[in-house]
Wavefront OBJ file of the C-alpha trace (Angstrom):
o trace
v -45.883 -82.525 -62.815
v -49.108 -84.994 -64.228
v -49.213 -85.327 -68.365
v -52.795 -85.186 -70.353
v -53.652 -86.076 -73.785
v -56.892 -84.024 -74.999
v -59.077 -84.742 -77.551
v -60.582 -81.856 -79.509
v -63.370 -82.086 -81.901
v -62.803 -78.863 -83.992
v -63.936 -80.066 -87.255
v -62.278 -78.091 -90.386
v -60.366 -75.268 -88.984
v -58.882 -72.990 -91.580
v -54.918 -71.811 -90.558
v -56.192 -68.599 -89.480
v -59.078 -70.015 -86.944
v -55.977 -72.378 -85.480
v -53.654 -69.403 -84.859
v -56.808 -67.856 -83.003
v -57.497 -70.704 -80.684
v -53.761 -71.267 -80.457
v -53.394 -67.208 -79.310
v -56.277 -67.755 -76.636
v -55.169 -70.912 -75.421
v -51.592 -68.970 -74.706
v -53.254 -66.286 -73.088
v -55.433 -68.262 -70.797
v -52.138 -70.514 -69.716
v -50.523 -67.334 -68.947
v -53.346 -66.712 -66.374
v -52.664 -69.973 -64.914
v -50.398 -71.709 -62.841
v -48.807 -74.630 -63.654
v -50.382 -75.690 -67.355
v -48.157 -75.875 -70.090
v -49.253 -76.869 -73.741
v -46.072 -79.613 -74.861
v -47.473 -79.875 -78.466
v -50.074 -80.557 -80.532
v -51.165 -82.828 -83.521
v -53.698 -81.580 -85.994
v -56.389 -84.116 -88.213
v -57.774 -82.351 -90.882
v -59.334 -85.649 -92.149
v -60.944 -86.360 -88.741
v -61.445 -82.948 -87.556
v -59.899 -82.894 -84.423
v -56.802 -81.949 -82.569
v -54.557 -84.130 -79.775
v -53.015 -82.174 -77.824
v -50.199 -83.032 -74.471
v -50.541 -80.726 -71.580
v -49.163 -80.301 -68.540
v -51.211 -79.490 -65.804
v -51.731 -79.806 -61.639
v -55.437 -81.758 -63.137
v -57.575 -82.957 -65.493
v -59.940 -80.238 -63.983
v -56.881 -77.302 -64.429
v -57.346 -78.973 -68.324
v -60.849 -78.461 -68.827
v -60.912 -74.902 -67.034
v -58.140 -73.913 -69.757
v -60.230 -75.204 -72.500
v -63.435 -73.332 -71.072
v -61.609 -70.191 -70.432
v -60.002 -70.361 -74.265
v -63.401 -71.645 -75.655
v -62.096 -74.454 -77.416
v -63.629 -77.934 -76.883
v -61.761 -80.578 -74.527
v -63.715 -83.321 -75.721
v -61.865 -86.344 -74.015
v -59.024 -85.474 -71.820
v -56.860 -88.666 -70.563
v -54.135 -88.636 -67.989
v -50.541 -89.917 -69.261
v -49.011 -92.210 -66.838
v -45.734 -93.517 -69.140
v -44.228 -92.219 -72.288
v -42.275 -95.118 -74.419
v -40.173 -94.072 -77.240
v -38.689 -96.465 -80.195
v -35.000 -95.098 -78.634
v -35.462 -96.973 -75.269
v -35.860 -100.655 -76.422
v -32.807 -100.287 -78.761
l 1 2 3 4 5 6 7 8 9 10 11 12 13 14 15 16 17 18 19 20 21 22 23 24 25 26 27 28 29 30 31 32 33 34 35 36 37 38 39 40 41 42 43 44 45 46 47 48 49 50 51 52 53 54 55 56 57 58 59 60 61 62 63 64 65 66 67 68 69 70 71 72 73 74 75 76 77 78 79 80 81 82 83 84 85 86 87 88
């Protein structure tokens, strides 16, 4: 299954807003076959969230975002994952 990195321009979110968006995301995922939220990284300084998802296509990622009411400003397919442990 392809993986995607999504960049979301969200501005400054309160913990309550972040929790609400996360819950909406999970609700939509429960209705979509093959879409899985892996993890997210929040950058308060930049007002961005970077999310890793597994999904059948980039269009599915965008549909999820639209249905959840959260932005998906940039969607990039991940072709390869590397880590330091691979080179030790």
